[in-house]
C-alpha positions in Angstrom: 171.0 -66.0 124.8 173.7 -68.7 125.3 176.3 -70.2 122.9 177.2 -73.8 123.0 180.2 -75.6 121.3 179.9 -79.4 120.7 183.1 -81.2 121.1 185.5 -78.6 119.9 188.6 -79.9 118.0 190.7 -76.8 117.7 191.9 -74.8 120.8 192.3 -71.4 119.3 188.6 -71.4 118.1 187.5 -72.3 121.5 189.6 -69.7 123.0 188.3 -67.1 120.6 184.7 -68.0 121.5 185.6 -67.7 125.2 186.9 -64.3 124.6 183.9 -63.3 122.4 181.3 -64.5 125.0 183.1 -62.8 127.8 183.2 -59.5 125.7 179.5 -59.7 124.9 178.3 -61.0 128.3 176.9 -64.2 126.8 177.2 -67.6 128.7 179.4 -70.2 126.9 178.5 -73.9 127.2 181.4 -76.3 126.1 180.3 -79.9 125.4 183.0 -82.2 125.9 185.0 -84.2 125.1 187.3 -81.7 123.6 189.8 -82.7 121.0 192.6 -81.1 123.1 193.7 -80.9 126.7 192.0 -78.0 128.5 195.4 -76.7 129.6 196.4 -76.3 125.9 198.6 -73.2 125.3 196.7 -72.1 122.2 193.4 -72.2 124.0 195.0 -69.9 126.7 196.5 -67.6 124.1 193.3 -67.2 122.2 191.2 -66.7 125.4 193.8 -64.4 127.0 192.6 -63.3 130.4 188.9 -63.0 129.3 188.0 -66.4 130.7 187.5 -65.0 134.1 185.1 -62.3 132.8 182.7 -64.6 131.3 180.5 -67.6 132.3 182.0 -70.7 130.8 180.3 -73.9 131.7 181.9 -77.3 130.8 179.7 -80.3 130.3 181.2 -83.7 130.5 179.1 -85.0 127.5 176.2 -84.2 125.4 173.8 -86.1 127.8 175.1 -83.8 130.7 174.5 -80.7 128.5 171.1 -81.9 127.3 170.0 -82.7 131.0 171.1 -79.3 132.2 169.3 -77.6 129.3 166.0 -79.5 129.9 166.2 -78.7 133.6 166.9 -75.1 133.4 165.1 -74.4 130.1 163.0 -71.2 130.3 159.6 -71.3 128.8 160.2 -70.6 125.0 163.8 -71.4 124.9 165.0 -73.1 121.8 168.2 -74.9 120.6 169.3 -73.4 117.4 171.8 -75.3 115.4 174.3 -73.6 113.1 174.8 -76.1 110.1 175.4 -76.3 106.4 172.6 -78.7 106.1 169.7 -76.4 106.0 168.4 -73.7 103.6 167.3 -71.3 106.4 169.5 -68.2 106.4 170.5 -66.8 109.9 169.6 -63.3 108.7 166.0 -64.5 107.9 165.6 -66.3 111.2 163.8 -64.7 114.2 165.8 -65.2 117.3 164.6 -65.1 120.8 166.5 -63.8 123.9 166.2 -67.3 125.5 167.8 -69.3 122.6 170.9 -71.4 122.8 173.0 -71.2 119.7 174.8 -74.5 119.1 177.8 -74.8 116.8 179.3 -78.3 116.0 182.8 -79.5 115.9 185.1 -78.2 113.4 185.7 -81.4 111.7 182.4 -83.0 111.6 179.6 -80.8 112.9 177.1 -82.7 115.2 175.8 -86.2 114.8 172.3 -86.7 113.2 170.6 -87.6 116.4 171.8 -84.2 117.9 170.8 -82.5 114.7 167.3 -83.9 115.1 167.0 -82.5 118.5 167.4 -78.9 117.4 164.3 -76.7 117.4 165.6 -74.9 114.5 168.7 -74.8 112.0 170.2 -71.9 110.4 173.1 -71.4 108.0 175.2 -68.7 106.6 174.6 -68.1 102.9 177.8 -68.3 100.8 178.8 -68.5 97.2 179.6 -71.8 95.6 181.8 -73.7 95.7 182.5 -72.4 99.3 181.3 -75.0 101.8 181.8 -73.5 105.3 183.5 -70.9 107.4 185.8 -71.2 110.4 183.7 -72.4 113.4 184.5 -69.3 115.5 183.8 -66.9 112.6 180.5 -68.5 111.9 179.4 -68.5 115.6 180.5 -64.9 115.8 178.4 -63.8 112.8 175.2 -65.8 114.0 175.5 -64.7 117.7 176.0 -61.1 116.5 172.7 -61.2 114.4 170.9 -62.9 117.4 172.0 -60.3 119.8 171.2 -57.5 117.4 167.6 -58.8 116.9 167.0 -59.3 120.6 168.8 -56.1 121.8 171.2 -58.4 123.8 174.4 -56.4 123.2 176.0 -55.0 126.4 174.7 -51.3 126.9 177.1 -50.0 129.5 178.0 -46.5 128.7 181.5 -46.6 127.5 182.0 -42.8 127.3 185.2 -41.7 129.0 186.4 -45.2 129.5 189.7 -46.2 128.3 189.8 -48.6 125.6 192.4 -51.5 125.3 195.1 -50.9 122.8 
């Protein structure tokens, strides 16, 4: 399982997902250009020191990401797009351990040509007139369900280990 962010606009959202993926041992692909400098203080504040714990791969463009995905794609791996433009609920979707979950940029999602490349699209059902959730929240929800279905949560025995405050 991997998570990919397409051209993120908001540094705290990206930082939050860096931290989430580090904690859940899920590789994170960041597809640039980002709408902020990589050195942004809000990105660092949200990611804290978790960036060094996880696998974060920065791709210079969609084409660079797509080439890497096609080259290293395990048999059965799928690109699953999180979008408001589908009726398929993420809770009704059957995830696979080799899926790459793709979330679009906060302001505009992904362009139609990338939408068309997805092997499947999922959405989070919500009551009208709500349109969408925060990108980091949505990615967290879908990633959690995908990890639950595939048994992908870290399993290290935490008994007796000190928890951070």
